N, C-alpha and C positions, 0 to 999 in steps of 0.2 A: 929465500926470496918469496914474497907473497905473490900468489897468482893474480889477485885483484887488489887494487888500492882504491879506497874511497877517499877522494880528495875534497875537502871542504875549504873553499877560499874565504878568508875572513879579513874584514877591515873594520876595526872599531865595533865589532859585533859581540861584545861580551854578553849582553843581554840575550841575544839569540843563541849563543853557545850554551849558556846556562839552561835555556829552555829546551833546546833540541839535541845537543850533542850526547847527553847521557843515553837517550833512546837509540840514537844511531849506533853507538858502541854496543849496547845490549842487543840490538836487533840485527846487526850485521853478522850473518852466520857463515860457517865454513872455515875450516882450519887454515885455509890459504888466503883469507881476506884480512885486510888491515885498514885502519882508519888513519888518515893523515890530515892535519890542519896546516894549511899554507897561509901564513899571515902577511898581509900586504902593507906592512909598515904601520900597524895600529899604534895609536897613542893612548888607548884606554888600557884596561887591565885584562884584555883578552888572553894574552900570552901567559900571564901569571896564573890566570884561572885554569888554563889547560895543564900547565906544568904542575900545579898544586893538586888538582883533583883527578887528573887523568894522565899520570906519567907514562902509561903504556901507549899513549897516542904519539905518533911521530909528528914532530913540528918542523916545518920549513919556514925560515924567517927571512923576509925581505926588508930592506931599509927604507922603502918608499912604496906608495900605492901605484902599482903598475896597471890598475884597472882589471876588469874581469878577464878579458881575452889574454893579455900578455901575462897576467898573474898566473893563469893556468898553464900557459906555455912554459914559463920558467919553472913552475912546480913539477910539471911532467918531465922536464929535463933531468930532474933529480930523483925520479922514480923509475924503477926498471921492471915493474909488473907487466904481465901479459895483457891484462885488462885494466882500464882506468874508469872509475865512475866519478864524473863531475857532479857534485851534490851541493846545492845551495845551502847556506847556513840556516835558512828558514824553512827547511823541509822536515816534516815529521814522518818517521818510518814505522813500519809494523814488523813483527818478527819474521825473519826470513825473506824480507823484501828484495834482497840482492840475488837470491838463488835462481829465480826464473830468468833473470837477465843473463847471468853467467851461463846457465844451462843452454839458453838459446844460442849464444855465440859458440859454445862448445859444439853444438849440433848443426850449425849452419855456417860453414867456413866462408861462404860468399858474402856474408853479412858483416859489415864493419861496425855498425853501431845500433843500439837499441835504447828504447825508453820505456818506462812503466806507464800505466795510466796515472795521471796526476789529478788528484781531486783537490777541491778547495779546503783549506784548513778552517776557514770561517763558516763555510756552508758545505758541510761534509757530504751531503747527498749529491752534490753537483761537481761537475768537472771544474778544473782550475783554468783560468784564462790563458795562462802562458804555457801551453803544451797539451792539456786535456788528454786525449787518447791518440796523439800523433799529429804531426804538422803537415800541411799541404801549402801550395802556393798557386796563385792564379797567373794568367799569361802576362799580367802587367806588374808582377812582383809583390802583390799583396798577400801576406800570409794569413792562414786560418787553420783551424784544427778540426779533427774528428771529435765533435763535442762542443765546439765554440766557433761560431761564425760572427765576426766583428764583435758587436757588444752583446750578442745573445749566447749565453752559456747554458748548456743543457743539463738536466738532471741525469745522473748516471743510473739508468735502470737496467744495466746489463746489455744494452743494445749494441755495444761495440766491444765485445769480448774476444773477437777473433784477432789473431796476430796478422798484421797486414804491412806491406811495404808502404813507406811514407816518404815525403820529400824531405822533411826535417824532423829531428828529435830535439826536444826541449833541453836547453842548457841547465834548467833547474835540476834535472836528473838524467844525465846522459852517460850511458855505459858504452865504451868504445875500445877497440883493440889499439893498444899503444902503437903498434907498427903502422896501422892505417893512419892514425893521428899524425905521426911524424912524417909519413910518406907524402901526404897531401899538404903539409905545411902548417898543420895545427890551426888554431883560431887566429884571425887577423888582428894583430896587436894594435894596429892603428884605428880599429873600430872602437877601442876602449871598452865599450859595453853595448849590448843590444844589436840584434841581427847577426851576431858573429857565429852562432851555432847554425843558422840557416845557410850562411855562406859556406861554412865547413861542410855541411851535409850536401850542398849543391856539388861541391868538388868530389865528394865521395861517390854520389850517384852518377855523376858524369863520367867517372872513371871505372864504372862497373862494380862498385862496392856498395852493397845494399844497406839501407837504413830501415828499421822495422819497429813498429809499436808492439809491445808485448804486454797485453793487459792482465796477464796472470800475476804480474807484479803491480803493486799499487803503493803510492805514497801520497802525503797531504802537504800541499805547498801554501804557505802563508801569502807570499807575493807582495810586491811593493815595499819590501823592507829597506831597499836602498833609495829608489826614486819612485814616487807615486805615479799612478797612470797618467795624471794630467800635468805632471811636472814639465815645465818648458825645456829643461835640460834633456829629459827623456825623449820628448818630442823631437828635439833637435837631432839627437843621436839616431833615433829611428828613421827619420827622413834622410839624413845624410848617408847613413850606412846602407840603407836599402838601395839608394841610387848607386853607391859604390859597388854593391853586390851585383846589381844588374849589369853595370859596365864590365865588371870582372869576368862575368860568366856567360852572358848572352851571346849566342852565335851571331856572326856579322849580319846575316840576312834578317834577323829579328830585332837587332839593336835599335835602329833608327825609329821604326814605327812604334815599337814598344815604349821607348823613351818619350816620343812625341805625345802619345796618348797619356802616358803617365804624368807628364807635365800638365796636361789639361786637367786631369783629375786632381792633382795637387793644387792647382790654381783655384779650383772650386772649393777644396778644403780650406785654403787660405782665406777665401772670401767668407766662408762660413764662420771661421774663427773671428774675423773682423766684425761681422754682423753681431756676433755674440759678445763683442767687446773684450775679447781675450787678446790684449795687445802683446803681452809677453810671449804667448804661444804663437801669435802671428809672426813676431820677430824671429822666433826660433826656426820657423819654416824657411823664412827668407835667408837666415844665416846658414841653414843646412844646405841650401842650394848654392849659396856663395862659396862655402867651403868645399862642396863637392867639385865644383868647377876648378877650384884651386888644386885639389888633390888628384884630380883625374889624370893629368899627365904622368904622375909618379906611378900609376897603376898599369901603364901600357905594357910593360914587360910581363907583369903578372897575368894580364889578360891574354897575351900571346901564349904564355905557358899553359894556362888553363884550357884554352881552346885546342892547343896542340896535343895535350894529354887526354882530352875527352874521347871516350870510346863509345858512349851511349848517346844517341840522338834524342830518343823519346824517353824523358825522365819519368820514373814512377812518382806519382803524387802531384803531377802538374795538371791543374785544372785549366781546360782549354778556353774557358769563358772568363768574363770579368766577375769577380766575386761581389764587387760593389753593385753592379747592375742586377745580378741575381738576388742580392739581399734587398735592395731598395725598390727595384722595379718589379721583379718577379716574386718578391715576398718569400724567397727561399731562406729560411732562418735556421735550418738545421742541416747538418752534414748529409744525412740520409735523403733529404729532399732535393739535393743538388743533382743527383745522378740518374735522372730518368732516361738519359741517352748515354749509352756506354762510351760514346765517342767524346763525351765531355771531359773524361779524365783518363789518364794513362796509368795503369797499375801493373807493373811487371811482377811476376812471381819470383821469389827467392828460394 
């Protein structure tokens, strides 16, 4: 049995597999590590490519596209490794990229999940938008990263080289103990894609299982390979799933006020889209709210379970202010500029 399984979820991604899979295989070091491709019902030549060129790679085949979240859930059911690395198919690795992640988990039993520093594939001196050097979240549910605040992405000058507890680790490259993944219920399959790793990490942190950024490991992420940043479908999933995540995990005393202010911010975002003439994107936001209210009753039992099992009140990586106000009004555009007051953020040590 391999100690670590690197699972690449693929759907009609033959081009990306040709571009990135050879390096992943060559650079994944350690005798107890293996590479797995889980195929989400592709109709292109993805499976044939892997079978022909990399017969040593384990293939898991599904007969339909289950989405990112449920696809990984189903794949992990078929893998019995101690550690699982969820790796996007558009990630470029470097030699030994996986070893610091495995080593950190080996030496920190209270930590459930880690991520490397994620740099941009296209602008290699800079952090990548979706993950950078670890994820945080503000009091109203808006995510940001160490190295990326909203639309401002920092150059990686070595300013974030320390391993720190974070609120969430990016699903682009997430190394997690299989036991913790299963215990907290894995990714929420109903999310389909987007925000699912933040929701997973919220449950881990709330139950006392740490999530850490480990910058001694680095990868390069292309990003936007499935849905572009301005795609209305992506906008819909981000808005809907973020609202579901808040409902699932927020304590009762914070739920009403947080959601009320969140609705105000989202109305302003909707107005901005309308002014810009982005009709499809505006419709996506409205549909996200509509479907959130439809789905909300089905999450009541899950919400009760999450609150019942939570053992940590002050979560690491929770920014006590509004990231939107800090960014637009206070002009705080970098992670390091946010924390002049230590009370602004809660960072537990692991």
